N, C-alpha and C positions, 0 to 999 in steps of 0.2 A: 504494500500500500504506500510506503514511503517513496518508492520509485515512481509511482503514478501521480502522487500529489502535485508536483510542480506543473504537470500538464493539465490537471483538472481544476486547478485553483481558480481559474477565470470562469469556471462553469462550463457545463456541457453545451449549453445553448449559446453562450457568448463566444466561446472558442478562441482561437488565435486569429487576430485581426478580423473579427466578426464572422469567421467561418466555423461552423459546428464541427467538433471533433468526435464524430460518432464511433470511430474506430476504437477510441478509448473505452467507450461504454460496451461495445459489442465484443471486442477482442481482449483488450488489456485488462480490464477489471475481472472478467471471469477466469482468464488464464492465471492471473496472480492469486486470486482467491483459491482456485483449485490447486495451484502449485503450493500455496501455504499449507493447505490441508494435507496434501500428499507428503510434503516434507515433514510435517508433524507426525503423521502416521508412520512414516519410514523411521524417523528417529525413535519414536516410542516402541516400535517393533524391535529395533536394534537393541535398545536398552533392556527389553524383556527377553531377548535372546530368541525371538521368533524369526528365524532367517528367511523362511518362505514368504511370510507376510512382508518382510522388509524388502525382499527382491521384487515382489509384485508392486508394492507402493513405489519403489525406486524406479521400476520400469514405467509406471504411470507418470512419475515426476520427469523422467527423461523424455517421454513423449510430449509432455506439456512444454518443456524447455525447447524441444525441437520445433514444435508448432509456433512458439513465441519467436524463435529466431527466424524461421522461414517467413512468417507473416509480419515480422518486425513490429510486434504489438506495443513495444515501449518506445517507439521512435518519437522523437520530439518534432516540433514543427521544423520544416526545412529552413536551413540558413540561407539568407540572401547575401551572397558574397559579391562584392564589386570585383572588377578586374584585379584589384590589389589583393593583399593578403587578408584572410578572414580573421 
């Protein structure tokens, strides 16, 4: 949630420069919520010594990370760079 907060602070409807950032709502928030739950389940299973549950939750977590990377769900607004250095 902390990684999402800077992009959502202006509000979903206000968005960046008046453009709504619906990708944050539809992709970023669910991926981070499910990822946090899967990370907690993985850690809890590892602490209790239930390796099969930990592997399953770890696989789910890996899939969520892959989805997040492929669809770039935590991408910020594009930088507007002039011909000079950014």
